[in-house]
MDAnalysis code that builds the backbone (N, CA, C; Angstrom):
import MDAnalysis as mda
import numpy as np

u = mda.Universe.empty(417, n_residues=139, atom_resindex=np.repeat(np.arange(139), 3), trajectory=True)
u.add_TopologyAttr("name", ["N", "CA", "C"] * 139)
u.add_TopologyAttr("resid", np.arange(1, 140))
u.add_TopologyAttr("resname", ["MET", "GLN", "ALA", "THR", "ALA", "THR", "VAL", "LEU", "VAL", "TYR", "SER", "ASP", "ASP", "ALA", "ASN", "THR", "ARG", "GLU", "GLN", "VAL", "ARG", "LEU", "ALA", "VAL", "GLY", "ARG", "ARG", "PRO", "ALA", "THR", "ASP", "LEU", "PRO", "PRO", "VAL", "GLU", "PHE", "VAL", "GLU", "CYS", "ALA", "THR", "LEU", "PRO", "ALA", "VAL", "LEU", "THR", "GLU", "LEU", "GLU", "ASN", "GLY", "GLY", "ILE", "ASP", "ALA", "CYS", "VAL", "LEU", "ASP", "GLY", "GLU", "THR", "THR", "PRO", "ALA", "GLY", "GLY", "MET", "GLY", "VAL", "CYS", "ARG", "GLN", "ILE", "LYS", "ASP", "GLU", "ILE", "PHE", "ARG", "CYS", "PRO", "PRO", "VAL", "LEU", "VAL", "LEU", "ILE", "GLY", "ARG", "PRO", "GLN", "ASP", "ALA", "TRP", "LEU", "ALA", "THR", "TRP", "SER", "ARG", "ALA", "ASP", "ALA", "ALA", "VAL", "THR", "HIS", "PRO", "VAL", "ASP", "PRO", "VAL", "ALA", "LEU", "ASN", "ASP", "THR", "LEU", "ALA", "VAL", "LEU", "LEU", "ARG", "ARG", "ARG", "ILE", "ASP", "THR", "GLY", "SER", "THR", "GLU", "LEU", "ALA", "THR", "ARG"])
u.atoms.positions = np.array([
    [-51.510, 55.540, -10.444],
    [-52.304, 54.333, -10.635],
    [-51.639, 53.163, -9.894],
    [-52.438, 52.424, -9.189],
    [-51.907, 51.316, -8.390],
    [-51.669, 50.102, -9.275],
    [-50.530, 49.449, -9.077],
    [-50.208, 48.238, -9.831],
    [-51.152, 47.116, -9.421],
    [-51.488, 46.286, -10.382],
    [-52.304, 45.106, -10.113],
    [-51.595, 43.883, -10.645],
    [-51.914, 42.751, -10.088],
    [-51.438, 41.474, -10.613],
    [-52.559, 40.931, -11.497],
    [-52.252, 40.714, -12.759],
    [-53.264, 40.239, -13.695],
    [-53.122, 38.727, -13.844],
    [-54.203, 38.014, -13.511],
    [-54.210, 36.557, -13.541],
    [-55.206, 36.086, -14.599],
    [-54.699, 35.330, -15.559],
    [-55.551, 34.738, -16.585],
    [-56.109, 33.426, -16.036],
    [-57.420, 33.240, -16.135],
    [-58.073, 32.011, -15.684],
    [-58.715, 31.368, -16.903],
    [-58.268, 30.142, -17.227],
    [-58.765, 29.419, -18.392],
    [-59.535, 28.181, -17.975],
    [-60.810, 28.140, -18.365],
    [-61.647, 26.958, -18.185],
    [-62.865, 27.116, -19.078],
    [-63.335, 26.008, -19.632],
    [-64.570, 26.062, -20.408],
    [-65.787, 26.075, -19.491],
    [-65.571, 25.900, -18.198],
    [-66.636, 25.856, -17.207],
    [-66.666, 27.177, -16.432],
    [-67.743, 27.941, -16.609],
    [-67.868, 29.227, -15.915],
    [-67.829, 29.048, -14.396],
    [-68.332, 27.927, -13.897],
    [-68.304, 27.674, -12.445],
    [-66.877, 27.520, -11.933],
    [-66.025, 26.873, -12.706],
    [-64.624, 26.718, -12.302],
    [-63.936, 28.074, -12.282],
    [-64.176, 28.881, -13.304],
    [-63.580, 30.223, -13.328],
    [-64.048, 31.033, -12.115],
    [-65.329, 30.912, -11.783],
    [-65.870, 31.620, -10.629],
    [-65.237, 31.112, -9.330],
    [-65.057, 29.796, -9.201],
    [-64.432, 29.239, -8.002],
    [-63.029, 29.806, -7.801],
    [-62.283, 29.935, -8.893],
    [-60.925, 30.498, -8.799],
    [-61.006, 31.952, -8.350],
    [-61.871, 32.734, -8.983],
    [-62.022, 34.149, -8.614],
    [-62.413, 34.305, -7.149],
    [-63.393, 33.527, -6.718],
    [-63.854, 33.634, -5.334],
    [-62.799, 33.154, -4.345],
    [-62.058, 32.122, -4.698],
    [-61.015, 31.588, -3.813],
    [-59.891, 32.604, -3.612],
    [-59.503, 33.272, -4.685],
    [-58.401, 34.241, -4.602],
    [-58.878, 35.542, -3.974],
    [-60.078, 35.952, -4.297],
    [-60.584, 37.209, -3.752],
    [-59.857, 38.405, -4.342],
    [-59.677, 39.434, -3.538],
    [-59.009, 40.644, -4.024],
    [-57.507, 40.470, -4.203],
    [-56.914, 39.617, -3.372],
    [-55.470, 39.376, -3.467],
    [-55.148, 38.056, -2.777],
    [-54.173, 37.299, -3.308],
    [-53.847, 36.006, -2.704],
    [-53.062, 36.114, -1.404],
    [-52.432, 37.265, -1.171],
    [-51.656, 37.484, 0.056],
    [-51.566, 38.987, 0.306],
    [-51.407, 39.362, 1.562],
    [-51.407, 40.783, 1.912],
    [-50.212, 41.546, 1.360],
    [-49.111, 40.855, 1.065],
    [-47.928, 41.541, 0.553],
    [-47.951, 41.678, -0.975],
    [-49.027, 41.254, -1.609],
    [-49.147, 41.341, -3.066],
    [-50.193, 42.378, -3.449],
    [-50.066, 42.939, -4.651],
    [-51.063, 43.923, -5.082],
    [-52.414, 43.258, -5.369],
    [-53.456, 44.042, -5.501],
    [-54.761, 43.487, -5.851],
    [-54.693, 42.725, -7.172],
    [-55.580, 41.740, -7.301],
    [-55.612, 40.899, -8.493],
    [-56.739, 41.334, -9.415],
    [-56.424, 41.379, -10.681],
    [-57.413, 41.586, -11.735],
    [-57.445, 40.293, -12.536],
    [-58.630, 39.785, -12.816],
    [-58.765, 38.528, -13.546],
    [-59.118, 38.774, -15.001],
    [-58.526, 37.958, -15.857],
    [-58.900, 37.887, -17.264],
    [-59.379, 36.461, -17.475],
    [-60.650, 36.315, -17.826],
    [-61.225, 34.984, -17.996],
    [-61.248, 34.591, -19.464],
    [-60.871, 33.336, -19.717],
    [-60.874, 32.788, -21.071],
    [-61.530, 31.413, -21.049],
    [-62.365, 31.161, -22.057],
    [-63.029, 29.860, -22.168],
    [-62.508, 29.051, -23.345],
    [-61.661, 29.659, -24.193],
    [-61.145, 28.962, -25.369],
    [-59.640, 29.175, -25.504],
    [-58.989, 28.257, -26.200],
    [-57.550, 28.379, -26.452],
    [-57.215, 29.638, -27.247],
    [-57.954, 29.969, -28.323],
    [-57.626, 31.200, -29.048],
    [-57.678, 32.448, -28.158],
    [-58.619, 32.492, -27.229],
    [-58.697, 33.636, -26.316],
    [-57.466, 33.700, -25.410],
    [-57.002, 32.549, -24.923],
    [-55.796, 32.493, -24.088],
    [-54.599, 33.027, -24.870],
    [-54.433, 32.534, -26.088],
    [-53.285, 32.949, -26.898],
    [-53.329, 34.448, -27.200],
    [-54.501, 34.966, -27.489],
    [-54.644, 36.396, -27.759],
    [-54.249, 37.220, -26.540],
    [-54.758, 36.851, -25.374],
    [-54.444, 37.600, -24.145],
    [-52.948, 37.553, -23.834],
    [-52.336, 36.388, -24.001],
    [-50.903, 36.273, -23.716],
    [-50.067, 37.047, -24.720],
    [-50.480, 37.043, -25.968],
    [-49.748, 37.810, -26.983],
    [-49.878, 39.309, -26.732],
    [-51.005, 39.749, -26.173],
    [-51.197, 41.167, -25.855],
    [-50.326, 41.603, -24.689],
    [-49.890, 40.645, -23.868],
    [-49.020, 40.952, -22.741],
    [-49.796, 41.403, -21.517],
    [-49.080, 41.637, -20.438],
    [-49.685, 42.134, -19.217],
    [-50.242, 41.065, -18.300],
    [-50.012, 39.797, -18.603],
    [-50.492, 38.711, -17.742],
    [-49.353, 38.321, -16.801],
    [-49.640, 38.281, -15.509],
    [-48.619, 37.978, -14.512],
    [-48.591, 36.519, -14.094],
    [-49.713, 35.819, -14.225],
    [-49.790, 34.397, -13.910],
    [-51.024, 33.823, -14.595],
    [-50.983, 32.519, -14.827],
    [-52.112, 31.825, -15.448],
    [-52.576, 30.699, -14.529],
    [-53.887, 30.524, -14.464],
    [-54.487, 29.374, -13.796],
    [-55.271, 28.643, -14.870],
    [-54.827, 27.424, -15.208],
    [-55.417, 26.666, -16.306],
    [-56.101, 25.414, -15.776],
    [-57.331, 25.187, -16.206],
    [-58.101, 24.015, -15.808],
    [-57.677, 22.825, -16.661],
    [-57.117, 21.822, -16.023],
    [-56.657, 20.628, -16.728],
    [-57.774, 19.822, -17.346],
    [-59.010, 20.032, -16.901],
    [-60.144, 19.255, -17.393],
    [-60.914, 19.951, -18.511],
    [-60.449, 21.102, -18.967],
    [-61.142, 21.835, -20.024],
    [-61.097, 21.048, -21.326],
    [-62.175, 21.159, -22.101],
    [-62.211, 20.532, -23.419],
    [-62.544, 21.580, -24.461],
    [-62.117, 21.454, -25.683],
    [-61.310, 20.365, -26.211],
    [-59.813, 20.511, -25.936],
    [-59.357, 21.709, -25.588],
    [-57.933, 21.915, -25.307],
    [-57.743, 21.969, -23.799],
    [-57.243, 20.884, -23.215],
    [-57.042, 20.805, -21.777],
    [-55.941, 21.729, -21.305],
    [-56.037, 22.126, -20.042],
    [-55.080, 23.062, -19.479],
    [-53.637, 22.596, -19.516],
    [-53.409, 21.293, -19.428],
    [-52.027, 20.805, -19.459],
    [-51.435, 20.921, -20.861],
    [-52.223, 20.612, -21.863],
    [-51.759, 20.784, -23.237],
    [-51.554, 22.249, -23.567],
    [-52.457, 23.097, -23.086],
    [-52.330, 24.542, -23.299],
    [-51.070, 25.053, -22.617],
    [-50.810, 24.563, -21.409],
    [-49.606, 24.972, -20.686],
    [-48.354, 24.651, -21.494],
    [-48.271, 23.431, -21.972],
    [-47.100, 23.027, -22.750],
    [-46.946, 23.901, -23.990],
    [-48.067, 24.180, -24.656],
    [-48.032, 25.003, -25.857],
    [-47.559, 26.431, -25.554],
    [-48.102, 27.044, -24.515],
    [-47.707, 28.430, -24.249],
    [-46.283, 28.519, -23.730],
    [-45.812, 27.486, -23.028],
    [-44.420, 27.488, -22.587],
    [-43.472, 27.452, -23.798],
    [-43.910, 26.799, -24.885],
    [-43.115, 26.749, -26.114],
    [-43.244, 28.015, -26.952],
    [-44.427, 28.615, -26.948],
    [-44.724, 29.666, -27.925],
    [-44.698, 31.094, -27.399],
    [-44.856, 31.291, -26.116],
    [-44.949, 32.651, -25.575],
    [-43.618, 33.058, -24.953],
    [-43.029, 34.111, -25.506],
    [-41.775, 34.637, -24.982],
    [-42.013, 35.154, -23.574],
    [-41.162, 34.751, -22.636],
    [-41.295, 35.104, -21.221],
    [-42.691, 34.759, -20.707],
    [-43.065, 33.547, -20.949],
    [-44.371, 33.045, -20.514],
    [-44.529, 33.251, -19.007],
    [-45.664, 33.785, -18.596],
    [-45.876, 33.940, -17.151],
    [-45.961, 32.581, -16.465],
    [-45.781, 32.545, -15.159],
    [-45.901, 31.270, -14.444],
    [-47.313, 30.706, -14.585],
    [-47.379, 29.373, -14.607],
    [-48.649, 28.688, -14.822],
    [-48.946, 27.744, -13.672],
    [-50.165, 27.853, -13.146],
    [-50.695, 26.942, -12.151],
    [-51.786, 26.135, -12.849],
    [-51.686, 24.820, -12.789],
    [-52.669, 23.954, -13.431],
    [-53.552, 23.318, -12.368],
    [-54.864, 23.337, -12.623],
    [-55.813, 22.635, -11.756],
    [-55.919, 21.205, -12.268],
    [-55.598, 20.244, -11.401],
    [-55.629, 18.835, -11.805],
    [-56.764, 18.112, -11.088],
    [-57.287, 17.089, -11.750],
    [-58.422, 16.355, -11.211],
    [-58.083, 15.461, -10.034],
    [-56.856, 14.924, -10.016],
    [-56.445, 13.998, -8.957],
    [-54.982, 14.233, -8.631],
    [-54.584, 13.999, -7.393],
    [-53.167, 14.163, -7.048],
    [-52.251, 13.294, -7.923],
    [-52.769, 12.149, -8.392],
    [-51.965, 11.255, -9.230],
    [-51.642, 11.875, -10.588],
    [-52.338, 12.948, -10.950],
    [-52.087, 13.612, -12.232],
    [-50.945, 14.621, -12.163],
    [-50.291, 14.712, -11.024],
    [-49.198, 15.678, -10.874],
    [-48.095, 15.443, -11.897],
    [-47.855, 14.201, -12.282],
    [-46.819, 13.917, -13.280],
    [-47.185, 14.549, -14.619],
    [-48.472, 14.617, -14.931],
    [-48.893, 15.271, -16.175],
    [-48.633, 16.773, -16.114],
    [-48.834, 17.352, -14.946],
    [-48.535, 18.772, -14.782],
    [-47.038, 19.017, -14.988],
    [-46.208, 18.097, -14.517],
    [-44.765, 18.202, -14.739],
    [-44.454, 18.105, -16.228],
    [-45.092, 17.159, -16.914],
    [-44.901, 17.015, -18.357],
    [-45.279, 18.304, -19.082],
    [-46.330, 18.958, -18.613],
    [-46.816, 20.171, -19.281],
    [-45.929, 21.381, -18.996],
    [-44.979, 21.217, -18.080],
    [-44.063, 22.275, -17.650],
    [-44.754, 23.350, -16.820],
    [-45.835, 22.959, -16.160],
    [-46.510, 23.882, -15.243],
    [-45.573, 24.224, -14.095],
    [-45.698, 25.425, -13.598],
    [-44.883, 25.848, -12.464],
    [-45.440, 25.323, -11.151],
    [-46.726, 24.980, -11.152],
    [-47.367, 24.449, -9.946],
    [-48.671, 23.769, -10.344],
    [-49.165, 22.931, -9.428],
    [-50.443, 22.254, -9.654],
    [-51.203, 22.200, -8.334],
    [-52.516, 22.355, -8.442],
    [-53.419, 22.273, -7.300],
    [-54.585, 21.409, -7.741],
    [-55.067, 20.556, -6.838],
    [-56.176, 19.682, -7.213],
    [-57.499, 20.439, -7.252],
    [-58.373, 19.925, -8.095],
    [-59.727, 20.461, -8.240],
    [-60.667, 19.469, -7.591],
    [-61.683, 19.782, -6.845],
    [-62.241, 21.118, -6.658],
    [-61.264, 22.041, -5.921],
    [-61.444, 23.310, -6.166],
    [-60.517, 24.321, -5.686],
    [-60.533, 24.398, -4.162],
    [-59.350, 24.267, -3.576],
    [-59.145, 24.500, -2.147],
    [-58.601, 25.928, -2.042],
    [-59.382, 26.868, -1.492],
    [-58.950, 28.273, -1.462],
    [-57.585, 28.498, -0.818],
    [-57.278, 27.785, 0.249],
    [-55.987, 27.984, 0.925],
    [-54.845, 27.518, 0.024],
    [-54.968, 26.328, -0.548],
    [-53.911, 25.805, -1.421],
    [-53.746, 26.684, -2.659],
    [-54.854, 27.126, -3.244],
    [-54.781, 27.972, -4.438],
    [-54.108, 29.294, -4.121],
    [-54.537, 29.960, -3.048],
    [-53.931, 31.243, -2.678],
    [-52.459, 31.116, -2.350],
    [-52.100, 30.120, -1.562],
    [-50.696, 29.942, -1.192],
    [-49.832, 29.706, -2.426],
    [-50.308, 28.862, -3.324],
    [-49.529, 28.526, -4.516],
    [-49.445, 29.710, -5.471],
    [-50.568, 30.376, -5.698],
    [-50.574, 31.540, -6.584],
    [-49.690, 32.650, -6.025],
    [-49.718, 32.846, -4.724],
    [-48.878, 33.871, -4.100],
    [-47.396, 33.583, -4.341],
    [-46.996, 32.327, -4.213],
    [-45.596, 31.958, -4.469],
    [-45.219, 32.296, -5.912],
    [-46.086, 31.964, -6.852],
    [-45.791, 32.229, -8.268],
    [-45.707, 33.726, -8.543],
    [-46.616, 34.506, -7.976],
    [-46.575, 35.953, -8.199],
    [-45.356, 36.584, -7.536],
    [-45.001, 36.131, -6.345],
    [-43.789, 36.660, -5.692],
    [-42.553, 36.352, -6.523],
    [-42.475, 35.127, -7.031],
    [-41.348, 34.735, -7.876],
    [-41.258, 35.644, -9.097],
    [-42.400, 35.936, -9.673],
    [-42.453, 36.809, -10.853],
    [-41.930, 38.193, -10.509],
    [-42.292, 38.688, -9.333],
    [-41.834, 40.004, -8.894],
    [-40.341, 39.968, -8.564],
    [-39.907, 38.936, -7.830],
    [-38.527, 38.852, -7.351],
    [-37.509, 38.628, -8.453],
    [-37.899, 37.948, -9.529],
    [-36.928, 37.682, -10.586],
    [-36.542, 38.940, -11.327],
    [-37.428, 39.934, -11.294],
    [-37.127, 41.176, -11.979],
    [-37.223, 41.066, -13.482],
    [-37.616, 39.879, -14.000],
    [-37.694, 39.717, -15.441],
    [-38.775, 40.595, -16.046],
    [-39.866, 40.738, -15.315],
    [-40.916, 41.666, -15.731],
    [-41.592, 42.177, -14.483],
    [-42.083, 43.378, -14.545],
    [-42.826, 43.927, -13.428],
    [-44.267, 43.519, -13.565],
    [-44.982, 43.619, -12.470],
    [-46.413, 43.340, -12.550],
    [-47.050, 44.328, -13.501],
    [-47.989, 43.854, -14.250],
    [-48.651, 44.683, -15.252],
    [-49.536, 45.724, -14.587],
    [-49.631, 46.844, -15.213],
    [-50.576, 47.869, -14.793],
    [-51.608, 47.968, -15.891],
    [-52.834, 47.638, -15.554],
    [-53.919, 47.672, -16.543],
    [-54.945, 48.663, -16.122],
])
């Protein structure tokens, strides 16, 4: 069975989740395994998926309501053992300080720029692989 990189995408907006999926495509970079997406529209769904394990990276929408992606990021960094790297979608470049406060590993502005999203996600997935702390999940 071929290893996959499992990416959790959190947004209350189905269009935003679709934009992330379409931007990343099958894989963010040729040296990475294919990506499998797990979509979540609520905080409880995010927590359940992370507790089940097997998530290699998270893409969280900072504009989601009622639990915004930055608040969710901060919460999962506190509560999830070996939390996967988190990329937060921010509304404006000036919101980067909020992404830092949330302890996000990276931030990309929304609307989604496919090149910026792929490049950033690829860095996070490579880091996850290179650290050896956990292997990419096989689902």
